[in-house]
C-alpha positions in Angstrom: 0.1 0.1 0.1 1.2 3.2 -0.9 2.4 5.8 1.9 -0.6 8.4 1.7 0.8 11.5 3.9 -0.4 10.4 7.5 1.0 13.6 8.8 -1.7 15.6 7.2 -4.3 13.4 9.1 -2.5 14.0 12.3 -2.4 18.2 11.3 -6.1 17.9 10.6 -7.2 16.0 14.0 -4.8 18.8 15.5 -6.3 21.7 14.0 -9.8 20.6 14.7 -9.7 18.8 18.0 -10.9 15.3 19.0 -14.7 15.9 18.6 -16.9 13.8 16.5 -16.2 14.1 12.7 -19.6 15.1 11.8 -22.5 16.1 14.2 -25.7 16.9 12.6 -28.6 18.2 14.3 -32.2 19.1 12.9 -30.7 19.3 9.4 -33.1 20.5 6.6 -32.7 20.9 3.1 -35.4 22.1 0.5 -35.7 22.5 -3.1 -37.7 24.6 -5.4 -38.8 27.3 -3.0 -39.6 24.9 -0.4 -42.0 22.5 -2.6 -39.3 19.7 -2.5 -38.2 18.7 1.1 -34.9 16.6 0.8 -34.1 16.4 4.4 -36.5 16.9 7.1 -34.6 17.4 10.4 -31.7 14.8 10.6 -29.8 13.9 13.4 -26.5 12.0 13.1 -22.9 11.7 14.6 -20.2 9.9 13.1 -16.8 9.5 14.9 -13.3 8.7 13.5 -12.8 5.7 11.8 -16.4 4.6 11.2 -17.6 2.8 8.2 -21.0 4.2 7.9 -23.3 3.0 5.2 -26.4 5.1 4.3 -29.1 3.2 2.5 -32.8 3.8 1.1 -34.7 4.2 -2.0 -34.0 6.8 -4.4 -35.3 10.2 -3.2 -35.0 9.4 0.3 -32.4 12.3 0.8 -29.2 9.8 1.4 -27.1 11.7 -1.5 -28.4 15.3 -0.3 -26.8 14.1 3.3 -23.8 13.1 1.6 -23.6 16.6 -0.2 -24.0 18.3 3.1 -21.3 16.7 4.8 -19.3 17.1 1.8 -19.9 20.7 1.5 -21.2 20.7 -1.9 -24.4 22.1 -0.9 -25.6 24.0 2.4 -28.6 23.4 4.6 -31.6 25.6 4.9 -31.7 24.8 8.7 -30.1 23.0 11.8 -26.5 22.6 12.3 -23.7 20.6 10.8 -20.4 20.4 12.7 -16.9 19.0 11.3 -15.0 18.1 14.2 -16.6 20.6 16.4 -16.8 23.6 14.2 -19.7 24.6 11.9 -19.2 23.4 8.4 -21.1 26.0 6.8 -19.4 28.4 8.6 -15.8 27.5 7.7 -14.0 30.5 5.8 -12.7 28.2 2.8 -14.8 25.4 2.0 -13.1 24.7 -1.3 -10.0 23.9 0.8 -12.1 21.7 2.9 -13.1 20.0 0.1 -9.8 19.5 -1.3 -7.5 18.8 1.8 -9.8 17.4 4.3 -12.2 15.0 2.5 -12.2 12.8 -0.5 -15.3 12.2 -2.3 -16.0 9.3 -4.8 -19.1 9.9 -7.2 -21.0 7.0 -9.2 -20.0 9.3 -12.1 -16.1 9.2 -12.6 -16.0 13.0 -13.4 -12.5 12.5 -14.9 -11.3 15.2 -17.2 -11.2 13.6 -20.8 -8.0 15.5 -22.0 -5.9 14.8 -18.9 -4.0 11.4 -18.6 -4.8 9.4 -15.4 -1.6 10.7 -13.5 -2.8 14.4 -14.4 -6.3 13.9 -13.2 -5.1 12.3 -9.7 -3.0 15.6 -9.3 -5.9 18.1 -9.7 -6.9 18.3 -5.9 -3.6 19.0 -5.4 -3.4 22.2 -7.2 -4.9 23.8 -3.9 -1.5 23.4 -2.0 1.6 24.9 -2.7 3.4 21.4 -3.3 6.1 21.4 -6.4 5.0 19.7 -9.5 7.6 16.9 -9.0 5.9 16.1 -5.6 2.7 16.3 -7.1 3.5 13.7 -9.9 5.3 11.4 -7.7 2.2 11.4 -5.2 -0.2 10.7 -7.9 1.8 7.8 -9.5 2.1 6.2 -5.8 -1.8 6.5 -5.6 -2.2 5.0 -8.9 0.0 2.2 -8.0 -1.8 1.7 -4.6 -4.8 1.1 -6.8 -3.2 -1.3 -9.3 -2.9 1.2 -11.9 0.8 1.7 -12.2 0.6 0.3 -15.8 -1.9 2.9 -17.0 -0.7 6.1 -15.7 -0.6 7.9 -19.2 -3.7 6.7 -20.4 -6.5 9.1 -21.4 -9.8 8.2 -19.4 -11.4 6.9 -22.9 -8.7 4.4 -23.2 -9.6 3.0 -19.5 -12.3 0.7 -18.8 -15.2 1.4 -16.0 -13.2 -0.1 -13.6 -10.2 1.6 -14.3 -11.7 5.0 -14.6 -13.2 4.4 -10.8 -10.0 3.5 -9.7 -8.3 6.8 -11.1 -11.2 8.7 -9.2 -10.6 7.0 -5.9 -6.6 7.7 -6.2 -7.7 11.5 -7.1 -9.8 11.4 -3.9 -6.9 10.3 -1.6 -4.5 12.9 -3.3 -4.2 15.1 -0.4 -4.3 12.3 2.3 -7.9 12.9 3.8 -8.9 11.5 6.8 -12.7 11.1 5.5 -14.1 9.5 2.5 -17.5 10.2 1.3 -18.5 7.8 -1.5 -21.9 8.3 -3.5 -23.1 5.0 -5.1 -19.3 4.2 -5.9 -20.3 1.0 -7.9 -23.3 2.1 -9.6 -21.8 2.1 -13.1 -19.9 -0.8 -12.8 -20.7 -4.3 -13.6 -20.8 -7.0 -10.6 -17.1 -8.1 -11.2 -15.7 -4.6 -11.0 -18.1 -3.7 -8.3 -16.8 -6.0 -6.0 -13.2 -5.1 -6.9 -13.9 -1.6 -6.3 -15.8 -2.1 -3.2 -12.9 -4.3 -1.9 -10.4 -1.4 -2.6 -12.4 1.4 -0.8 -12.9 -0.7 2.3 -9.4 -1.9 2.4 -7.9 2.0 2.0 -10.6 2.7 4.9 -9.1 0.1 7.2 -5.5 0.6 6.4 -5.7 4.5 6.7 -8.0 4.6 9.4 -10.4 6.8 7.3 -13.9 7.6 8.2 -15.7 6.0 5.4 -19.5 7.1 4.6 -20.9 5.4 1.8 -24.5 5.7 0.1 -26.0 2.7 -1.6 -29.3 1.5 -2.3 -27.7 -2.0 -2.4 -28.0 -3.8 0.9 -25.4 -6.5 0.2 -23.0 -3.5 0.0 -24.4 -2.2 3.3 -24.0 -5.1 4.9 -20.1 -4.8 4.8 -20.4 -1.4 7.0 -19.9 -1.6 10.3 -23.1 0.8 10.7 -26.1 1.0 8.7 -28.4 3.9 8.6 -31.6 3.8 6.8 -33.5 6.8 5.4 -37.0 7.4 4.3 -38.4 10.7 3.1 -35.8 12.8 4.2 -35.3 11.3 7.4 -33.6 8.5 9.4 -35.7 5.7 9.9 -33.3 3.4 11.7 -29.7 3.6 12.8 -27.9 0.2 14.4 -25.7 2.6 16.1 -27.8 5.0 17.4 -27.1 4.5 21.0 -23.4 5.2 20.5 
């Protein structure tokens, strides 16, 4: 396994203290001038190192919740804290997204005119790291996900599974302590889906990363240490609610 800058995780934990990674109270999100209630008062706490699967049918609010945790959207009401500090209140949300969390989407979101090694480097442009260090880190991450032989290939020359591996490597570019995954195997066949899920879980365990994974597939959710089921914008059940 490649060396993925554990000192950065230590710095994050030092900067934000030892509070829960995420603490959510009464979180609400509306769209279409309030006609669509995506989140209707969600309460949630996630600690460092947990593997949490969020499940539920389409439209239940699970992806919206993940977007709130990733600061890709902002709530209409309620509190959302990251390591004890208000996430919507952070001065630089772009830096939060680039440096402190990794996000994996169902769609790979790779730039087609960039090679695999160039795509992985994109989040590192938020830092002042020299070009040689960025490239070395990208190569190391691509080796970690089994793509050392494909580093100079463009996305169109990669299979779906390979493109998702590049996306995973990119999500780890700045050594995050939190990994958010939204249906990361949704665009893959069953064989590649199994390989990618194994890879994500291995990274979570080896790096002690907090992993929050959204899925409608209960067989995937069963591999998490904690499962949250959502329905109609609310948490229906949480098998770790007493922790």
